[in-house]
N, C-alpha and C positions, 0 to 999 in steps of 0.2 A: 387597758387591753381592749381589743376589738372582738366582739362576740356576735354570732348570728343568733337571733331569738325568734323562735317559731311558735306562734300561739299568743294572741293578744287579748285574752279574755280578762275578767275582772282582776285576777291575780297577775297574769302575764303582763298586762299593760303597766300595772303598778311596779312590777319588778323591773321592767324596761326603764321606767322613769327613775327608779332608785339607782340603777346602774349609771344612767346618764348624769344624775346629780353628783355621782362620785367621780365623774371624769372619764368613764369608759365610753368607747364608741360602740354603738349597737346598730346592727343591720336587722331590721324588723320585718317580719312577714306574717300575714294571716290571709285566710281565704277571701275575706272581705276587704277590698281595697280602701273603703272608707275608714276602716279601722287602722290600716297602714298609714293613711293620711294623718290620723290623729296622733300616731306615734311620731310621724315626721314633724308635726307641729311641736312636739315635746323635745325635739332635737335628734331623733333617730334617723338613720339612713333607711329609706323605704326600699322594699324589694317587691318585684311582681310575681316571683315564683321561687320555689325551693332552689332551683338552679341559679337563679339570680342572686339569692342570698350568698351562696357559696362563691360566686364569681367576685363578690365584693369583700371577701375575707382573705387574710394573709395566712401563710403557713406558720405554725400548725393551725388549721381551721378549727374553731371551737363553735359548736352548735348547742344551744340550750332549747330543749323541747318543753313546751308547757301546753300540751294538748290532752284531750280526754283519754283515759286509759282504754286499752283494748285495741280494736281494729284501727282507730285513728292513729294511735301511737305506732302500731306495727307498720301501717302503710307509710307514715311519715319517715320512720327510721329506714325502711327499705329503700324508699326513693332517694332520701338524702345520702344514704351510704353508697349508692351507685355513683355518686359524684365525689366521694371522699377518697383520700389517699393515705398511705402509711404515715402514722404520726398524728393524724387528725383525731379530734375528740368529740364524742356525742354525750351530752348530759341530758338525762330524762328527769325533769323536775315534777312530773305529774304523779298521779297515784296509781302507778302500774303495780300489778301483782309481782311479788318478788321473784317467783320462779320464772316468769317471763323475762325479767331483767337478767337473771343468770343466763338464760338461753340466748338472749340478744347479745350479751357481753361475749359469750363464747363464739357466736357467729362473727361478730366484728373482729375479735381477736385473731381469727384466721387470716384476716387481711391487715393485721397490725394496726387496727383502728381502736382507740381506747374508748371504753364506755364507763360512764359514771352514773349511778342511780342516786339522785338527790331527793330524798323525802322532804317535802316543803310544807311547813305549817305557818300560818299567819293570817290567812284570809284577806279580807279587804282592808285590814288595819296594817298590813305589812309595809305599805309605802311609808307610813309615819313611824311605826315601831320596829320595823325590821322583820325578817323571816327566820324561823328556826329551821336549820338545815341539817338533816341526818344523812350522811354521805357514805356511800359504799363504792368500792373500786380500788384500783391500784394506788398505794399510798404516795408514790412519787408523782403520779398524775394529779392526785388530790393537792399535793403541795404546790404544783405548778399553777393551779387554779385558785389558790387562796386569795389573791387580790379581788377576784369576783365574789367569792364567798364572804369575805370581810365586808364588802360593800352592801351585800344583800342582808346580812344578819346584824342583829344587835350585838353588843359586846358579849363574848362567850356564847354566842348563839349558833355556832356551827361546829361540827365535829366529824372526823373520820371514824365511823363506827364499825368498819370491817370490810371484807371483800365484796365483790359484786353481788348484789341482792340484799346485802345487810341494810343498806340505806332504806330501801323500800319495805323491808321486813320490819324495821324499827318504826317506820311511819305507819305501817299497817296496825301494829299493836297500839301505837299512840292513838290512832283513831278508834280502835276498839275500846280503849279506856275512856275516850271522849264520849262514846255512846253511853257508857255506864254512868259517867258523871252527869251528863245531861238528863238521863232518866232519874237519877237521884234527886237532882234539883227540881225537876218537873213534878215528881210525886210530892215532894215536900211543900212546894208552893200550891199544889192543888189541895192539900190538906188545910193549909192556911186559908186559902180562898173559900173553902167550903164552910168555914166557921163563921157564919154570917152574923151571929150575935156580937162578935167582937169588932166587926167592921175594920179588919186589919188593913193597913196600908202596906202593900207588898213592895212598893218602891222603897219606902222607908226601911222596911225590914231587910231587904237586899243590901241596902247601904250600911245598915247597922251591923249585919253579919260580917261585912268586910273590914270592920274596925277591931282587929285583934282576935276574932273568933277562929276556931280551928278549921272551919269550912270556908274561910275567906279565899277568893280567887278572882281571876279576870272574868270568868264566866258570871260570877255574881255582879261584877261591875256592869256587864252587858245586860244582865237581868234587870238591874236597877234602871238602866237606860230604856229598856223595852217597856217596863211598867210605867215609866214617866211618860212615854209617848202614847201608851194605850193601857190604862190601869187594869182593865179586865181582859185585855187581848181580844176584844170582841171583833176586831177587824181581821183576825187571822183564823184560817181554818186549821184544825188539828190534824193535818195530813203531813206525815214526816217521811221524807225520802231517805234512802240509804244509797251511798255511792260505791258500795262494794267492799270497803275495807273491813267493816264489821262482820260481814259474812266470811271473808277470808280469815279473819282472826279466830272466829268460832271454829271454822274448819281446821285451822292449824292447831287449836287447842285439842280438838278431838284426835288429830293425827299424832300429837305428842303426848296423849293421855294426860293432859293437864285440865283439871276441873276449872271451868270459867263460867259458873252459873249466872253471875250478875251481868257480864257482858252479853252472854247468850240471851238472857231474858230481855235485856234492853233492845237487842236486835229484833226479837219477836214482838215487842211492844210497838216498834216502828211499823212492822207488818200489820199489826192490829189497827194502827191509826188510820189505815187506808180503807177500812171497812165502814161504809155508812151504816150498815146494819150487820152485826156479827151473828152468823148462823149458829156458831158454837154456843153463844150466849142464849140463843133461842132454844137450843137443845137442852141446856142446863135448866132453863126456866121450865120447860115442858116436863122434864124428868122430876123436878122438885114438886111440880103440881101433881104428877102421877103417884109418886110414892108418899108424899106428905100432905097433899091437898093445899100446898102453898099457892097463894094467889099469883096470877100472871097478868101482865098488862097486854091488852088486845091492840092490834094494829087498827088505826082509825080507818 
């Protein structure tokens, strides 16, 4: 199949390469032409603009977006849609908010343009291992695109999960769970790291836990690799970003009256990581000193 691919970041470029390796034709575009040239070197057909992408596609035109959620996705869809016609298809593989995807699908449907929200997980390892695809939208449109999904995903690694919005909703919750898993592993390894008298080898332990234990996972494999490269992680600052899905998951839990304390706390811990000095911790220290005479550490 021939597909237009917009957005050639770390995941996007690897997805293009995986599609090319499976025999698909890809018309690739990014705002930086040097990036487009890299895609061309891999075998893609380069494009100089969104309009140029569409001019190189055949009916029905299929566009896959892999751009940042929010304004960038909104702008790209609006511009692209102005050149599309009845029967064409837009796939959003980014981390868009599911309610935005429902709205966009409705707006495109008025022009008989199909919209697919494809929650995509796999990170930088997707080129080699494949991408897990959580797909929302019309089931007949989904079936027509299966050759693309099969090429991008590992075996049993893609599924139609529901109508428009469902794909990005499932991906949102997936990422909320990821927040909690990462926090659990992080706290456990910090406890191990703090037990200085045992001189524990964290790389060895991460590998050990992956051999039949109930907490074995791919994340532990990545932890083993990280500790191999830097046993104390001394080269990394403990500043943790969040890309939005954790916040959306917590907000959805509140909206649905679903208690989700672990995911919520893992999100708050990410916010805490960005503080060089926590004022709230200083307040607690001061109050403990006031009511109990507990010692406080003074700023140098």
